[in-house]
N, C-alpha and C positions, 0 to 999 in steps of 0.2 A: 513558249505561249502555253498556257494551260490548256488541256485538251477539252472540247467540247462534249457536254454530255450526250451519250447516244440514246436512241430511243424516244418515246413521248412520255417518259416518267417525269412526275412533277415533283419538284423539291419546294420546300419552305420559302427559299430565295427567290422562286418565279414565281409566287404568288403575288397578286396586286396587293396594294395596301387595304383595301376593302375586304378582300378575302382573308388577308393575314388577320385583321382584326376580328371576323367572323370564326376563323380557326381558334383564335385565343380565346373568344367568349365561350365556344362551346368546350374547349378543354377545362377552362376555369370552372364551368358548370358542373362537369364532372367531377372536378377536384372538391367542389362543394358539397356534392352528394356524398361523395367518399368521406368527407370531414365528418358529416352527420352521423354515417355509419360507424366509424371510428369512435366518435365521442359517445354513441350509444353503447358499442361493446366495451369500452373504457370503463364507463359507469357500471355496466352490468358485471363486469369483472371485480370492481372494488365493492359492489354488494356483497358478491360471494366471499371476497376476503374478509370484509366485515363480519359475516356470518361465522366464519373460520376463526376470527378473534375472539367472538364470543363464546364458541366452543372451548377455545384454548383457556379462556379466562375463567369458564366453569371447572375446568379440570386443573387449574394451577400451573398452565404451561407457559412457557416463555414466548412472548411476541416475535422478537427476532429468531428466525431459523436460518441460519448460514446455509446449513445442508440443502434445505429446500430451496432456497433464493438462487443457490449457485446451480441446482438442478434445472430450474426454469430458465436460466441464462444459457445454460448449454443446450437445452431443448430449441430455443428459438435461434440460437446460433447456428446450429446444426441443420434446421429446416430452411435458414436463409441460404446457407451453403448448398444444399440439395437443390432448392429451386432457383438458386443462381440469381438472387435478388440483387438489384442495381446498388442498395446501400451496403456499406461495408460494415464488417463485424462491430467496429468500434462503435459506429452510429447506431446499430441495433441494439448493442449492449446498453447505451447511454438511454435509448428510448425505453427500454423496458426496467432498467434499473429506476428510472423516476417513476414509471408505473407503479411498481412495487413499493417504492419509497413512500408515493402518497397513499397508495392502500394501507400501508403499515402505520402510517399516522392516524388513520381513521381509528385504530385500535389503541395507540398510544404514540405520542411524540417522544421519541427518544433522545436522550442527552448525550452527547458523544464528546470527549475532550481531544485536543489534538495539539502539536507543538505549533504555535501560531508565530505570526498573526496571519491574517487572511491571505490567501494564495502562496503560502509557503507549499513545499511539496508534501508535507504532511496533511495540511487542509485538502489537497487536491485528492490524496489518497482516502480521507475520510469521505469525501463527496463521492468518490468513486465506489466504496463500499456501501455506504448508507443512502446515497441521492441527497436531494435539497430539502426534503420535507422532515427533517430532524433539526435539533436544537444543538447547533456547533458551537463549541467553547474553547477559544484558542488561549492556551498558557504559554508562559516563558520558558519553559525547560521540559525534559523528558520526566524528570522526577516529579514534576507537578501534575502531569498527566495520570501517573501511577496514583499519586496522593488523591487526587480528584475521583477516580474509580474507588480507591480503596474505603474512602469517606463516605461512598455513597451519593455525592453530588451529581454524579454521572452514572449512567449504566456502562457505557464503553469508553475506551480509550484507543487512540490510534497512534503507535510509536515504530518508528525506523529500526530494524534488527541488523540488516547487513545491506551492502551496496557491492555491486559485481565489481567497481574499480577499487574501492577502498577497504573493502571487508567489512568486520563487523562494526556495531554502534556500542562503544564500550558504555556509555550512560545506560542504555537499556538494559544490557546484561548485568551490570551493577544492580539495577533497579529489582530485576528479578532475583538475585541474590537476597535483598532486602525484603522483598514481598514475594515469596513463592507461593502463596495462597492465592495470587490472581491467576486467572487462566486464559491461556490464548484460545479464542472461539473462532477466529477466521484471520485470513491472512490477504494482503493486497500485494501484488506485484506491478510497479509503476514503471514505466520506461520514461527514464529522466532526459529530458531534452534542455540543455542550458541556452540561454539567449543573453547577448550582451546588449544592454539597454542604456539610454543617456537621454539628456536633453542638448548634448552639444554634438560636435562632430568628432569621429574617431581620433584626428590628430590633437584635440584639445585634452583629450584625456590625461589625467594625471594620476587619479585614484580609482581602483576598482574594488567595490565591495562586494561580499557575498560571504555564506557559510563557510567554514574551513573546509569541509567536503567538496563543496561545489568549486571553489577555487582549485583544489587538488585534482579534481575530475576535469578541469580545463587547463591545467598548468602548461602544457606544451602549446596549446594554440596560443595562450597570453604569453609566452616567452617568445613566440614567433612574431605575432601580430601587434602587441602593445609592450615592447621591452623596456619602453620609458615609464610604464604606470606602476604605482606602489600597490600591492594587495593588502586590503584591510578587511580583516576577519570581523564578523558580526554574528548574532545569534540566530539570523535566519535570512532567507534568500528574499523574503518580503521586506524585511527590514533594511536590507540593501537597497531595494527599489525605492523605498521611502526616502532614504539618504538621497541617492542620486536625484530624486525629485527637485532637492532644494540646493544642493551644493554644486557651484560651478566647477567644471572640470572632473566631476565624478560620475562614475559609470557604475552599473550593478550587473551580477549575473543571476538572473531569476527566471521565472517561469513566464510564459507569454501572457498569461492572465494577469500577472504582477504588473507587467507594462501597460496594460490595459487600465488597471485599477489606479495607478500612479500618474498616468498620462505620459509615460514614456516611449521613445522611439526606438524600435528594435533596430539596431545597426548590423548585427549579425546574428544569425540563428544557428541552431544545433552546433554549439561550438565545443561540445564536450569530445574529449580526445578519443573515446571508445563509442564506436556506433551501436554498442549493444549495452550501453550504461543504463542500470537497472537498480531500484531500491526495493527491498522487500519490507513490508510493515507489518506489524502484528496488531490484531484487535484484540485487545485485553478487557476482561471483565471478571464477573463472579459465575458466569453462566457456562456449563460444559455443552458441548456440542454433539449431536448424534451423528450416526454414520451416514455417509453420502454415497459410499461406494468406490470413491476416489480421494481417500484421504491421506493426511500425514500427521505424524505426532512429533512433539517436541518433548525432549526430557533435558534435566540438569542432574549431573551425578558427581560424586567424589570416590576416589579409589584409594586402596592402600598404596602409601609412599614406598613402592619397591619395585625392582626391575620386572617387566613383563605384565604389570598389572592392567595397564591400558588395553595391550593386546589380547590378554585373557578376557577382558569384559567385552570387548569388540568380537571377538570370536563367536559369541552368543548369536549375533545376528546374522553371522555368515551361515553359522549351522541350521538356522531356522529360515534361510533364503529371503531376509529381510534386507532391503536396498537402503543404505544410508545416504542422505542427499545432502548433509551437512554436519560439519563437526567443527567446534571451535574450543580452544582451551582458554580459561579466564582465571586470574589470580584471585583467590579466595582471601578470606580474613586470616591473618597470621594468628597463631595460638601461642601465648605467652608462655615461655619455659617454666617449670616448677622449679623454684630455686629455694625450697624450703629447708627445714632443719637448722643445723647450725653452720652451714656453708655460706660464709659470708663473700665469696668471691661474686664478681659481677654476673648478673645472669646472661646465657648466651642468647644471642638474637634468635627468634623462632624461625624455623624454616618455613619457606613460602608453600603455601598449598595451594593446587590447582583443582579448578572444577572443569568439567567439561559439559558443552551444549552439544547436541545431537538432534537432528531431524531424520526420520525415515519414513519410508511409505508404509501406510496402513493405519488403521485406528486402534486405539487402545483395547476396544471390545472384540476385536478380531481374534479368532483361534489362535492363530499361529504367533500373534504379537503377544498375548498372554503367556502362551508357552516360552516365549523368549525372555520375558520379563521376570520370570520366576527365579530362575538361576542368575540372571542379569542382576537382580537385586541381591542374591547371596554373596555375589563376589564384590558388590559396590559396598561402600562405607553408608553412602546416603543416595538415593534416588529420588527425585521429584519428577513427576510428569506434569509439565506447563500447560498441556492440551493435546487434544486430538480435533481437527478441524479439515474441512475441504480444500483439496488443492486449488490453488487459484492459477487463472492464465494471467499472462502479462498484458497489463493494459497500456495501451499506446498513448 
């Protein structure tokens, strides 16, 4: 039997109905008063942000400041942790993200392209970085995101760079080869939780739709739990959810938000094989980002095609005590062999050339980074700095 409460302390369950209603009215009145204070403070903050926007405009400065926004988020998260607030970090971050988004829109409504449609993971990453008070444009492929930014149709684009399970996103790296003048000005790290959704029961599922990467990230779960189902690759997880909405016997792997959008029932949640499944997104544009104090830099380079050249290039970072956080090789364009003169023999196939993408800690304006890049540039045939930007925390 449950123990009887000792002493004469009164709990909410021991109050009479009349006293309970009175206590509720009192608490709600306090909340109403706090809401008025919060609204007043939010509007005061927005007014100050608007004044900042006018000063920026007068001096030709950019409206979007990733370094400053990251600083604000870090400050409030640290304060929330210090004072042991009941709200978790994700909730506090979301609240202040939307406050900053709305305040930024008073200065200018930014246009941001992403790999659509709505409620794809790229869409969620764009919302996480910019909030809802922007003009979001979903496009059909990663190349189109780059094109929209390059042509000036949007100020920024959000593209996936790598996934912790499946590695690099080749389409994004390919576009950096084609458009190296575009700059990475921020990043988003999104923890990816896959959900199996459908309108039918699990035993009725005959097809599972999703993006290739999502299917790959859930392959062990699918093999164990839905061995009878065929895997069908589509362009995005949101497209998969839309197909599952209409086709009998079809299911989708997509985000929880996509299930709500397309009226699907989540049959199983968090079906990704790795509990640490994370995708890193880059925010691309024409705008360079200032120092935040906690930055990283992404570069792309090509080295001479002889033994030891990569080791020689990377040694520069070790000598300057710069920590590398990511390195990826990528096939570059093949250069046609010169078969000039009177030689009529068939031209030899050109040798493949590889470029390398590297992330390292620090900003390109940091003294030790400058010291490292000078000899590094002398060793390499080509070096392109794709951007320096604030380090981003993982968003759950």
